[in-house]
CHARMM-style PDB file with segment names, atoms N, HN, CA, C and O in Angstrom:
ATOM      1  N   MET     1       0.564  -1.299  -0.008  1.00  0.00      PROA
ATOM      2  CA  MET     1       0.072   0.101  -0.048  1.00  0.00      PROA
ATOM      3  C   MET     1       1.101   1.364   0.172  1.00  0.00      PROA
ATOM      4  O   MET     1       0.861   2.464  -0.326  1.00  0.00      PROA
ATOM      5  N   LEU     2       2.086   1.143   0.840  1.00  0.00      PROA
ATOM      6  HN  LEU     2       2.281   0.250   1.244  1.00  0.00      PROA
ATOM      7  CA  LEU     2       2.746   2.543   0.693  1.00  0.00      PROA
ATOM      8  C   LEU     2       3.635   2.286  -0.813  1.00  0.00      PROA
ATOM      9  O   LEU     2       3.625   3.341  -1.449  1.00  0.00      PROA
ATOM     10  N   ASN     3       4.224   1.426  -1.383  1.00  0.00      PROA
ATOM     11  HN  ASN     3       4.231   0.569  -0.867  1.00  0.00      PROA
ATOM     12  CA  ASN     3       4.389   1.725  -2.502  1.00  0.00      PROA
ATOM     13  C   ASN     3       3.347   2.408  -3.367  1.00  0.00      PROA
ATOM     14  O   ASN     3       3.598   3.550  -3.751  1.00  0.00      PROA
ATOM     15  N   LYS     4       2.362   1.912  -3.665  1.00  0.00      PROA
ATOM     16  HN  LYS     4       2.159   0.984  -3.353  1.00  0.00      PROA
ATOM     17  CA  LYS     4       1.362   2.534  -4.219  1.00  0.00      PROA
ATOM     18  C   LYS     4       0.994   3.944  -4.223  1.00  0.00      PROA
ATOM     19  O   LYS     4       0.500   4.513  -5.197  1.00  0.00      PROA
ATOM     20  N   PHE     5       1.297   4.588  -2.898  1.00  0.00      PROA
ATOM     21  HN  PHE     5       1.698   4.127  -2.107  1.00  0.00      PROA
ATOM     22  CA  PHE     5       1.145   6.107  -2.563  1.00  0.00      PROA
ATOM     23  C   PHE     5       2.088   6.737  -2.763  1.00  0.00      PROA
ATOM     24  O   PHE     5       1.955   7.932  -3.029  1.00  0.00      PROA
ATOM     25  N   SER     6       3.682   5.989  -2.684  1.00  0.00      PROA
ATOM     26  HN  SER     6       3.789   5.018  -2.468  1.00  0.00      PROA
ATOM     27  CA  SER     6       4.702   6.557  -3.120  1.00  0.00      PROA
ATOM     28  C   SER     6       4.638   6.844  -4.467  1.00  0.00      PROA
ATOM     29  O   SER     6       4.936   7.976  -4.849  1.00  0.00      PROA
ATOM     30  N   LEU     7       4.263   5.910  -5.315  1.00  0.00      PROA
ATOM     31  HN  LEU     7       4.021   4.991  -5.005  1.00  0.00      PROA
ATOM     32  CA  LEU     7       4.347   6.362  -6.568  1.00  0.00      PROA
ATOM     33  C   LEU     7       3.261   7.085  -7.062  1.00  0.00      PROA
ATOM     34  O   LEU     7       3.545   7.695  -8.093  1.00  0.00      PROA
ATOM     35  N   LEU     8       1.921   7.246  -6.609  1.00  0.00      PROA
ATOM     36  HN  LEU     8       1.691   6.751  -5.772  1.00  0.00      PROA
ATOM     37  CA  LEU     8       1.057   7.858  -7.124  1.00  0.00      PROA
ATOM     38  C   LEU     8       1.665   9.343  -6.388  1.00  0.00      PROA
ATOM     39  O   LEU     8       1.289  10.259  -7.119  1.00  0.00      PROA
ATOM     40  N   ILE     9       2.534   9.948  -5.106  1.00  0.00      PROA
ATOM     41  HN  ILE     9       2.840   9.204  -4.512  1.00  0.00      PROA
ATOM     42  CA  ILE     9       2.855  10.965  -5.208  1.00  0.00      PROA
ATOM     43  C   ILE     9       3.572  11.485  -6.155  1.00  0.00      PROA
ATOM     44  O   ILE     9       3.217  12.555  -6.651  1.00  0.00      PROA
ATOM     45  N   VAL    10       4.807  10.779  -6.622  1.00  0.00      PROA
ATOM     46  HN  VAL    10       5.095   9.910  -6.219  1.00  0.00      PROA
ATOM     47  CA  VAL    10       5.665  10.765  -7.442  1.00  0.00      PROA
ATOM     48  C   VAL    10       4.975  11.237  -8.936  1.00  0.00      PROA
ATOM     49  O   VAL    10       5.281  12.243  -9.575  1.00  0.00      PROA
ATOM     50  N   LEU    11       4.234  10.490  -9.200  1.00  0.00      PROA
ATOM     51  HN  LEU    11       3.985   9.672  -8.681  1.00  0.00      PROA
ATOM     52  CA  LEU    11       3.382  10.910 -10.950  1.00  0.00      PROA
ATOM     53  C   LEU    11       2.414  12.057 -10.738  1.00  0.00      PROA
ATOM     54  O   LEU    11       1.944  12.522 -11.776  1.00  0.00      PROA
ATOM     55  N   PHE    12       1.993  12.646  -9.504  1.00  0.00      PROA
ATOM     56  HN  PHE    12       2.374  12.268  -8.660  1.00  0.00      PROA
ATOM     57  CA  PHE    12       1.661  13.685  -9.358  1.00  0.00      PROA
ATOM     58  C   PHE    12       2.122  14.945  -9.294  1.00  0.00      PROA
ATOM     59  O   PHE    12       1.446  15.917  -9.628  1.00  0.00      PROA
ATOM     60  N   PHE    13       3.683  15.025  -8.722  1.00  0.00      PROA
ATOM     61  HN  PHE    13       4.232  14.235  -8.451  1.00  0.00      PROA
ATOM     62  CA  PHE    13       4.850  15.593  -8.653  1.00  0.00      PROA
ATOM     63  C   PHE    13       4.998  16.323 -10.369  1.00  0.00      PROA
ATOM     64  O   PHE    13       4.912  17.452 -10.854  1.00  0.00      PROA
ATOM     65  N   THR    14       5.322  14.623 -10.979  1.00  0.00      PROA
ATOM     66  HN  THR    14       5.391  13.706 -10.585  1.00  0.00      PROA
ATOM     67  CA  THR    14       5.899  14.716 -12.377  1.00  0.00      PROA
ATOM     68  C   THR    14       4.793  15.359 -13.069  1.00  0.00      PROA
ATOM     69  O   THR    14       5.235  16.316 -13.704  1.00  0.00      PROA
ATOM     70  N   ILE    15       3.909  15.266 -13.167  1.00  0.00      PROA
ATOM     71  HN  ILE    15       3.550  14.488 -12.651  1.00  0.00      PROA
ATOM     72  CA  ILE    15       2.287  16.053 -13.500  1.00  0.00      PROA
ATOM     73  C   ILE    15       2.459  17.033 -13.828  1.00  0.00      PROA
ATOM     74  O   ILE    15       2.450  17.629 -14.905  1.00  0.00      PROA
ATOM     75  N   ALA    16       2.759  17.401 -12.146  1.00  0.00      PROA
ATOM     76  HN  ALA    16       2.767  16.917 -11.271  1.00  0.00      PROA
ATOM     77  CA  ALA    16       2.742  19.121 -11.996  1.00  0.00      PROA
ATOM     78  C   ALA    16       3.497  19.898 -12.305  1.00  0.00      PROA
ATOM     79  O   ALA    16       3.244  21.097 -12.425  1.00  0.00      PROA
ATOM     80  N   ALA    17       5.064  19.130 -12.582  1.00  0.00      PROA
ATOM     81  HN  ALA    17       5.270  18.156 -12.484  1.00  0.00      PROA
ATOM     82  CA  ALA    17       6.182  19.778 -13.133  1.00  0.00      PROA
ATOM     83  C   ALA    17       5.939  20.053 -14.124  1.00  0.00      PROA
ATOM     84  O   ALA    17       6.370  21.201 -14.233  1.00  0.00      PROA
ATOM     85  N   CYS    18       5.277  19.626 -15.475  1.00  0.00      PROA
ATOM     86  HN  CYS    18       4.926  18.693 -15.386  1.00  0.00      PROA
ATOM     87  CA  CYS    18       4.764  19.389 -16.867  1.00  0.00      PROA
ATOM     88  C   CYS    18       3.985  20.016 -17.672  1.00  0.00      PROA
ATOM     89  O   CYS    18       3.830  20.057 -18.893  1.00  0.00      PROA
ATOM     90  N   THR    19       3.305  20.723 -16.343  1.00  0.00      PROA
ATOM     91  HN  THR    19       3.431  20.690 -15.351  1.00  0.00      PROA
ATOM     92  CA  THR    19       2.224  21.638 -16.883  1.00  0.00      PROA
ATOM     93  C   THR    19       2.546  23.009 -17.621  1.00  0.00      PROA
ATOM     94  O   THR    19       3.208  23.624 -16.784  1.00  0.00      PROA
ATOM     95  N   PRO    20       2.449  23.646 -18.520  1.00  0.00      PROA
ATOM     96  CA  PRO    20       3.028  24.905 -19.169  1.00  0.00      PROA
ATOM     97  C   PRO    20       2.324  25.581 -18.228  1.00  0.00      PROA
ATOM     98  O   PRO    20       1.612  25.156 -17.318  1.00  0.00      PROA
ATOM     99  N   ARG    21       2.706  27.072 -18.669  1.00  0.00      PROA
ATOM    100  HN  ARG    21       3.284  27.417 -19.408  1.00  0.00      PROA
ATOM    101  CA  ARG    21       2.207  27.941 -17.730  1.00  0.00      PROA
ATOM    102  C   ARG    21       1.925  29.445 -18.582  1.00  0.00      PROA
ATOM    103  O   ARG    21       2.983  29.608 -19.191  1.00  0.00      PROA
ATOM    104  N   VAL    22       1.390  30.130 -18.777  1.00  0.00      PROA
ATOM    105  HN  VAL    22       0.531  29.998 -18.283  1.00  0.00      PROA
ATOM    106  CA  VAL    22       1.305  31.464 -19.706  1.00  0.00      PROA
ATOM    107  C   VAL    22       1.459  32.330 -18.755  1.00  0.00      PROA
ATOM    108  O   VAL    22       0.772  32.264 -17.735  1.00  0.00      PROA
ATOM    109  N   GLU    23       2.284  33.174 -18.922  1.00  0.00      PROA
ATOM    110  HN  GLU    23       2.842  33.228 -19.751  1.00  0.00      PROA
ATOM    111  CA  GLU    23       1.950  34.721 -18.187  1.00  0.00      PROA
ATOM    112  C   GLU    23       1.976  35.690 -19.148  1.00  0.00      PROA
ATOM    113  O   GLU    23       2.738  35.592 -20.110  1.00  0.00      PROA
ATOM    114  N   LEU    24       1.066  36.823 -18.971  1.00  0.00      PROA
ATOM    115  HN  LEU    24       0.447  36.903 -18.190  1.00  0.00      PROA
ATOM    116  CA  LEU    24       1.001  37.832 -19.723  1.00  0.00      PROA
ATOM    117  C   LEU    24       1.822  39.130 -19.357  1.00  0.00      PROA
ATOM    118  O   LEU    24       1.058  39.807 -18.670  1.00  0.00      PROA
ATOM    119  N   ALA    25       2.701  39.611 -19.460  1.00  0.00      PROA
ATOM    120  HN  ALA    25       3.322  39.061 -20.018  1.00  0.00      PROA
ATOM    121  CA  ALA    25       3.283  40.907 -18.693  1.00  0.00      PROA
ATOM    122  C   ALA    25       3.247  42.545 -19.409  1.00  0.00      PROA
ATOM    123  O   ALA    25       3.439  42.642 -20.621  1.00  0.00      PROA
ATOM    124  N   VAL    26       3.050  43.499 -18.767  1.00  0.00      PROA
ATOM    125  HN  VAL    26       2.894  43.421 -17.782  1.00  0.00      PROA
ATOM    126  CA  VAL    26       2.754  44.682 -19.595  1.00  0.00      PROA
ATOM    127  C   VAL    26       3.821  45.110 -19.857  1.00  0.00      PROA
ATOM    128  O   VAL    26       4.518  44.806 -18.889  1.00  0.00      PROA
ATOM    129  N   PRO    27       4.616  45.813 -20.805  1.00  0.00      PROA
ATOM    130  CA  PRO    27       5.762  46.143 -20.718  1.00  0.00      PROA
ATOM    131  C   PRO    27       6.158  47.566 -19.881  1.00  0.00      PROA
ATOM    132  O   PRO    27       5.432  48.412 -20.403  1.00  0.00      PROA
ATOM    133  N   ASP    28       6.661  47.978 -19.227  1.00  0.00      PROA
ATOM    134  HN  ASP    28       7.251  47.290 -18.803  1.00  0.00      PROA
ATOM    135  CA  ASP    28       7.052  49.243 -18.597  1.00  0.00      PROA
ATOM    136  C   ASP    28       7.104  50.259 -19.358  1.00  0.00      PROA
ATOM    137  O   ASP    28       6.532  51.225 -18.855  1.00  0.00      PROA
ATOM    138  N   GLU    29       7.736  50.532 -20.782  1.00  0.00      PROA
ATOM    139  HN  GLU    29       8.202  49.747 -21.191  1.00  0.00      PROA
ATOM    140  CA  GLU    29       7.367  51.875 -21.403  1.00  0.00      PROA
ATOM    141  C   GLU    29       6.892  51.192 -22.403  1.00  0.00      PROA
ATOM    142  O   GLU    29       6.972  50.045 -22.841  1.00  0.00      PROA
ATOM    143  N   PRO    30       6.237  52.440 -22.729  1.00  0.00      PROA
ATOM    144  CA  PRO    30       5.410  52.413 -24.412  1.00  0.00      PROA
ATOM    145  C   PRO    30       5.818  51.995 -25.179  1.00  0.00      PROA
ATOM    146  O   PRO    30       7.034  52.174 -25.112  1.00  0.00      PROA
ATOM    147  N   ILE    31       5.497  51.347 -26.191  1.00  0.00      PROA
ATOM    148  HN  ILE    31       4.509  51.201 -26.246  1.00  0.00      PROA
ATOM    149  CA  ILE    31       6.238  51.195 -27.510  1.00  0.00      PROA
ATOM    150  C   ILE    31       6.079  52.067 -28.483  1.00  0.00      PROA
ATOM    151  O   ILE    31       5.009  52.539 -28.867  1.00  0.00      PROA
ATOM    152  N   THR    32       7.201  52.299 -28.909  1.00  0.00      PROA
ATOM    153  HN  THR    32       8.070  51.915 -28.597  1.00  0.00      PROA
ATOM    154  CA  THR    32       7.706  53.734 -29.713  1.00  0.00      PROA
ATOM    155  C   THR    32       7.756  53.048 -31.500  1.00  0.00      PROA
ATOM    156  O   THR    32       7.966  51.852 -31.701  1.00  0.00      PROA
ATOM    157  N   ILE    33       7.603  53.707 -32.247  1.00  0.00      PROA
ATOM    158  HN  ILE    33       7.433  54.679 -32.083  1.00  0.00      PROA
ATOM    159  CA  ILE    33       7.670  53.097 -33.626  1.00  0.00      PROA
ATOM    160  C   ILE    33       8.159  54.029 -34.359  1.00  0.00      PROA
ATOM    161  O   ILE    33       7.313  54.822 -34.773  1.00  0.00      PROA
ATOM    162  N   ASN    34       9.405  54.252 -34.721  1.00  0.00      PROA
ATOM    163  HN  ASN    34      10.092  53.608 -34.384  1.00  0.00      PROA
ATOM    164  CA  ASN    34      10.065  55.287 -35.323  1.00  0.00      PROA
ATOM    165  C   ASN    34      10.140  55.246 -36.920  1.00  0.00      PROA
ATOM    166  O   ASN    34      11.192  54.663 -37.184  1.00  0.00      PROA
ATOM    167  N   LEU    35       9.598  55.547 -37.898  1.00  0.00      PROA
ATOM    168  HN  LEU    35       8.744  56.021 -37.684  1.00  0.00      PROA
ATOM    169  CA  LEU    35       9.222  55.566 -39.179  1.00  0.00      PROA
ATOM    170  C   LEU    35      10.284  56.663 -39.767  1.00  0.00      PROA
ATOM    171  O   LEU    35       9.995  57.858 -39.808  1.00  0.00      PROA
ATOM    172  N   ASN    36      11.353  56.226 -40.152  1.00  0.00      PROA
ATOM    173  HN  ASN    36      11.588  55.254 -40.120  1.00  0.00      PROA
ATOM    174  CA  ASN    36      12.394  57.550 -41.106  1.00  0.00      PROA
ATOM    175  C   ASN    36      11.632  57.238 -42.298  1.00  0.00      PROA
ATOM    176  O   ASN    36      11.634  56.151 -42.875  1.00  0.00      PROA
ATOM    177  N   VAL    37      10.763  58.620 -42.732  1.00  0.00      PROA
ATOM    178  HN  VAL    37      10.762  59.503 -42.263  1.00  0.00      PROA
ATOM    179  CA  VAL    37      10.155  58.809 -44.272  1.00  0.00      PROA
ATOM    180  C   VAL    37      10.364  59.759 -44.950  1.00  0.00      PROA
ATOM    181  O   VAL    37       9.978  60.910 -44.745  1.00  0.00      PROA
ATOM    182  N   LYS    38      11.270  59.187 -46.195  1.00  0.00      PROA
ATOM    183  HN  LYS    38      11.583  58.252 -46.362  1.00  0.00      PROA
ATOM    184  CA  LYS    38      11.706  60.911 -46.834  1.00  0.00      PROA
ATOM    185  C   LYS    38      10.622  60.936 -48.312  1.00  0.00      PROA
ATOM    186  O   LYS    38      10.657  60.081 -49.196  1.00  0.00      PROA
ATOM    187  N   ILE    39       9.848  61.948 -48.285  1.00  0.00      PROA
ATOM    188  HN  ILE    39       9.820  62.643 -47.567  1.00  0.00      PROA
ATOM    189  CA  ILE    39       9.012  62.378 -49.278  1.00  0.00      PROA
ATOM    190  C   ILE    39       9.475  62.936 -50.243  1.00  0.00      PROA
ATOM    191  O   ILE    39       9.630  64.120 -49.946  1.00  0.00      PROA
ATOM    192  N   ASP    40       9.831  62.709 -51.393  1.00  0.00      PROA
ATOM    193  HN  ASP    40       9.705  61.747 -51.635  1.00  0.00      PROA
ATOM    194  CA  ASP    40      10.546  63.426 -52.579  1.00  0.00      PROA
ATOM    195  C   ASP    40       9.808  63.555 -53.514  1.00  0.00      PROA
ATOM    196  O   ASP    40       9.219  62.556 -53.927  1.00  0.00      PROA
ATOM    197  N   HSD    41       9.631  64.697 -54.075  1.00  0.00      PROA
ATOM    198  HN  HSD    41      10.109  65.508 -53.740  1.00  0.00      PROA
ATOM    199  CA  HSD    41       8.683  64.562 -55.379  1.00  0.00      PROA
ATOM    200  C   HSD    41       9.152  65.807 -56.148  1.00  0.00      PROA
ATOM    201  O   HSD    41       9.619  66.890 -55.793  1.00  0.00      PROA
ATOM    202  N   GLU    42       8.835  65.214 -57.409  1.00  0.00      PROA
ATOM    203  HN  GLU    42       8.456  64.335 -57.697  1.00  0.00      PROA
ATOM    204  CA  GLU    42       9.483  66.360 -58.338  1.00  0.00      PROA
ATOM    205  C   GLU    42       8.341  67.545 -59.312  1.00  0.00      PROA
ATOM    206  O   GLU    42       7.340  67.193 -59.935  1.00  0.00      PROA
ATOM    207  N   ILE    43       8.724  68.560 -59.221  1.00  0.00      PROA
ATOM    208  HN  ILE    43       9.538  68.846 -58.715  1.00  0.00      PROA
ATOM    209  CA  ILE    43       7.493  69.064 -60.293  1.00  0.00      PROA
ATOM    210  C   ILE    43       8.312  69.642 -61.551  1.00  0.00      PROA
ATOM    211  O   ILE    43       9.304  70.359 -61.682  1.00  0.00      PROA
ATOM    212  N   ARG    44       7.267  68.874 -62.556  1.00  0.00      PROA
ATOM    213  HN  ARG    44       6.461  68.292 -62.449  1.00  0.00      PROA
ATOM    214  CA  ARG    44       8.075  68.997 -64.055  1.00  0.00      PROA
ATOM    215  C   ARG    44       7.303  69.517 -64.891  1.00  0.00      PROA
ATOM    216  O   ARG    44       7.424  69.248 -66.086  1.00  0.00      PROA
ATOM    217  N   ILE    45       6.306  70.409 -64.413  1.00  0.00      PROA
ATOM    218  HN  ILE    45       6.207  70.628 -63.442  1.00  0.00      PROA
ATOM    219  CA  ILE    45       5.790  71.791 -64.932  1.00  0.00      PROA
ATOM    220  C   ILE    45       6.433  72.463 -65.683  1.00  0.00      PROA
ATOM    221  O   ILE    45       5.747  72.855 -66.627  1.00  0.00      PROA
ATOM    222  N   LYS    46       7.837  72.912 -65.719  1.00  0.00      PROA
ATOM    223  HN  LYS    46       8.395  72.594 -64.953  1.00  0.00      PROA
ATOM    224  CA  LYS    46       8.681  74.015 -66.087  1.00  0.00      PROA
ATOM    225  C   LYS    46       9.195  73.170 -67.528  1.00  0.00      PROA
ATOM    226  O   LYS    46       9.084  73.674 -68.646  1.00  0.00      PROA
ATOM    227  N   ILE    47       9.724  71.918 -67.301  1.00  0.00      PROA
ATOM    228  HN  ILE    47       9.815  71.509 -66.393  1.00  0.00      PROA
ATOM    229  CA  ILE    47      10.286  71.141 -68.526  1.00  0.00      PROA
ATOM    230  C   ILE    47       8.989  70.951 -69.520  1.00  0.00      PROA
ATOM    231  O   ILE    47       9.208  71.233 -70.698  1.00  0.00      PROA
ATOM    232  N   ASP    48       7.854  70.569 -69.231  1.00  0.00      PROA
ATOM    233  HN  ASP    48       7.676  70.341 -68.273  1.00  0.00      PROA
ATOM    234  CA  ASP    48       6.756  70.135 -69.716  1.00  0.00      PROA
ATOM    235  C   ASP    48       6.429  71.246 -70.737  1.00  0.00      PROA
ATOM    236  O   ASP    48       6.432  71.010 -71.945  1.00  0.00      PROA
ATOM    237  N   LYS    49       6.188  72.284 -70.301  1.00  0.00      PROA
ATOM    238  HN  LYS    49       6.185  72.475 -69.319  1.00  0.00      PROA
ATOM    239  CA  LYS    49       6.138  73.543 -70.949  1.00  0.00      PROA
ATOM    240  C   LYS    49       7.023  73.798 -71.759  1.00  0.00      PROA
ATOM    241  O   LYS    49       6.622  74.201 -72.851  1.00  0.00      PROA
ATOM    242  N   GLU    50       8.502  73.673 -71.563  1.00  0.00      PROA
ATOM    243  HN  GLU    50       8.828  73.346 -70.675  1.00  0.00      PROA
ATOM    244  CA  GLU    50       9.368  73.889 -72.830  1.00  0.00      PROA
ATOM    245  C   GLU    50       9.578  73.105 -73.603  1.00  0.00      PROA
ATOM    246  O   GLU    50      10.132  73.283 -74.688  1.00  0.00      PROA
ATOM    247  N   LEU    51       8.977  71.655 -72.959  1.00  0.00      PROA
ATOM    248  HN  LEU    51       8.527  71.511 -72.077  1.00  0.00      PROA
ATOM    249  CA  LEU    51       9.084  70.887 -74.443  1.00  0.00      PROA
ATOM    250  C   LEU    51       7.833  70.569 -75.223  1.00  0.00      PROA
ATOM    251  O   LEU    51       7.727  69.776 -76.159  1.00  0.00      PROA
ATOM    252  N   ASP    52       6.594  71.579 -74.491  1.00  0.00      PROA
ATOM    253  HN  ASP    52       6.680  72.223 -73.731  1.00  0.00      PROA
ATOM    254  CA  ASP    52       5.291  71.903 -75.490  1.00  0.00      PROA
ATOM    255  C   ASP    52       5.698  72.843 -76.765  1.00  0.00      PROA
ATOM    256  O   ASP    52       5.190  72.731 -77.880  1.00  0.00      PROA
ATOM    257  N   ASP    53       6.741  73.822 -76.390  1.00  0.00      PROA
ATOM    258  HN  ASP    53       7.154  73.913 -75.484  1.00  0.00      PROA
ATOM    259  CA  ASP    53       7.399  74.796 -76.771  1.00  0.00      PROA
ATOM    260  C   ASP    53       7.721  74.706 -78.094  1.00  0.00      PROA
ATOM    261  O   ASP    53       7.271  75.268 -79.092  1.00  0.00      PROA
ATOM    262  N   VAL    54       9.069  73.445 -77.824  1.00  0.00      PROA
ATOM    263  HN  VAL    54       9.435  72.988 -77.013  1.00  0.00      PROA
ATOM    264  CA  VAL    54       9.659  72.944 -78.897  1.00  0.00      PROA
ATOM    265  C   VAL    54       8.549  72.275 -80.179  1.00  0.00      PROA
ATOM    266  O   VAL    54       8.316  72.400 -81.382  1.00  0.00      PROA
ATOM    267  N   PHE    55       8.105  71.531 -79.011  1.00  0.00      PROA
ATOM    268  HN  PHE    55       8.294  71.429 -78.034  1.00  0.00      PROA
ATOM    269  CA  PHE    55       7.254  70.625 -80.611  1.00  0.00      PROA
ATOM    270  C   PHE    55       6.009  71.035 -80.588  1.00  0.00      PROA
ATOM    271  O   PHE    55       5.123  70.221 -80.848  1.00  0.00      PROA
ATOM    272  N   ALA    56       5.630  72.625 -80.214  1.00  0.00      PROA
ATOM    273  HN  ALA    56       6.350  73.286 -80.003  1.00  0.00      PROA
ATOM    274  CA  ALA    56       4.255  73.381 -80.973  1.00  0.00      PROA
ATOM    275  C   ALA    56       4.757  73.122 -82.690  1.00  0.00      PROA
ATOM    276  O   ALA    56       5.818  72.896 -83.272  1.00  0.00      PROA
ATOM    277  N   ASP    57       3.245  73.316 -83.085  1.00  0.00      PROA
ATOM    278  HN  ASP    57       2.383  73.499 -82.612  1.00  0.00      PROA
ATOM    279  CA  ASP    57       3.045  73.459 -84.718  1.00  0.00      PROA
ATOM    280  C   ASP    57       4.175  74.328 -85.226  1.00  0.00      PROA
ATOM    281  O   ASP    57       5.005  74.161 -86.120  1.00  0.00      PROA
ATOM    282  N   ASP    58       3.968  75.199 -84.467  1.00  0.00      PROA
ATOM    283  HN  ASP    58       3.294  75.335 -83.741  1.00  0.00      PROA
ATOM    284  CA  ASP    58       4.808  76.622 -84.917  1.00  0.00      PROA
ATOM    285  C   ASP    58       5.967  76.865 -84.912  1.00  0.00      PROA
ATOM    286  O   ASP    58       6.665  77.782 -85.345  1.00  0.00      PROA
ATOM    287  N   SER    59       6.189  75.626 -84.186  1.00  0.00      PROA
ATOM    288  HN  SER    59       5.621  74.881 -83.834  1.00  0.00      PROA
ATOM    289  CA  SER    59       8.085  75.968 -84.120  1.00  0.00      PROA
ATOM    290  C   SER    59       9.263  75.910 -85.163  1.00  0.00      PROA
ATOM    291  O   SER    59      10.450  76.232 -85.136  1.00  0.00      PROA
ATOM    292  N   GLY    60       8.460  75.386 -86.046  1.00  0.00      PROA
ATOM    293  HN  GLY    60       7.495  75.124 -86.068  1.00  0.00      PROA
ATOM    294  CA  GLY    60       9.707  74.860 -86.964  1.00  0.00      PROA
ATOM    295  C   GLY    60      10.563  73.681 -86.798  1.00  0.00      PROA
ATOM    296  O   GLY    60      11.440  73.573 -87.656  1.00  0.00      PROA
ATOM    297  N   LEU    61      10.522  72.900 -86.022  1.00  0.00      PROA
ATOM    298  HN  LEU    61       9.811  72.988 -85.325  1.00  0.00      PROA
ATOM    299  CA  LEU    61      10.964  71.617 -85.872  1.00  0.00      PROA
ATOM    300  C   LEU    61      10.685  70.908 -86.427  1.00  0.00      PROA
ATOM    301  O   LEU    61      11.565  70.048 -86.439  1.00  0.00      PROA
ATOM    302  N   PHE    62       9.493  70.534 -87.286  1.00  0.00      PROA
ATOM    303  HN  PHE    62       8.778  71.233 -87.275  1.00  0.00      PROA
ATOM    304  CA  PHE    62       9.378  69.520 -88.264  1.00  0.00      PROA
ATOM    305  C   PHE    62       8.938  70.422 -89.332  1.00  0.00      PROA
ATOM    306  OT1 PHE    62       8.694  69.978 -90.454  1.00  0.00      PROA
TER     307      PHE     62
END
């Protein structure tokens, strides 16, 4: 009887030791996301107007 009881206790502690534990913790500092974004744009209005003048019907190019 003592042998079965000790086997039962060992089996209980073995199963209890293998149970997974999930823990959620909140970070101390807030999460920061640094986005280094470079926005470049080109304005081609001046070049387009100059090309329109070059290729105009009265320019005599063609």
